N, C-alpha and C positions, 0 to 999 in steps of 0.2 A: 502495500500501499504507500502510496508516495505522501510526501509532506502536505501536498494541497490536499489530497483525501482525507487525511487526519484531521486537519486544521476544519475541512468541511465538514466532517462528522462531529466535531466538537462543536461547532457553530450551530449544527442543527439542535444538538442537546441543549448548548446554551439558549436557544431562540424558546425553548419550553419554559424557562426560568426567568424571562424579562420582568423586571419590577411592576412595569404596567403595561397594558393592552394597547398596541401602538393602533392609529387609525386606520380606518379602513383600505387608504391607499397604498399605505406602507404594508398592511399585511399581503394585500394584492401583489406588491412589490416581491414581499418574502416568498409567497407562493411562487410565484412566475420563475424567479431567480432558482428557486430549490428544484422545479419541474426541469428547468433547460439544463440544471448542472449534472441532476441525477439520470434524466432520460432523453435530453437532445430536445429536436424540434418537435412543436406541438404536432399531435395525429390525432385522428377521429374527426366526427364531425361536430360542428359547433351545436350547443344546445340551444334549444328552440327559445322564443321568447319568454315564455312562462318560465323559464329556469334562470331567472336574474342572477342568482349567485354561480350558478355554473357558467353562465355565459360571459360574466366579468371575469372567472378565474381563466377561462378561455381566451378570451381577449387579452388580457394581461400577458399570458404566456405566449401568444400570437406574436406580440410585439416584440418577443427577444427570438423571433425566428432566425436561423442563421449565425446567432452568437456561439462562439465556441464555449464547450462544456466547461473547460478549465476557467475561462474568463467569466461563466455564470456564475460558477463555485468561488472564484476570488471576490466576484460582486457581491454573493451573499454574504461571506465571510465578513466583509468589510461593512455592509450594513448591519449586521448583527453586532459586531464590536461597537457601532456607532449607537445603535440603542441601548446596550450594555452601559454605555457612558466611560 
């Protein structure tokens, strides 16, 4: 396991222990960076208009399409560090 993967896993664990809940936009950013870093580009169909949360998550992830996995992992790590203070 690389240093980046180890740091990413640590950031994922740290994200569950944040002192306060981030706002919805930040939560979507966390979700999208995690998905892009762990699974790559978005796949599957975009959820229908009645699934507002699923659609917002899909759209946030889709905005990162083409971002390298390592770049997304590093951005996720940096964001969690910033939120931890």
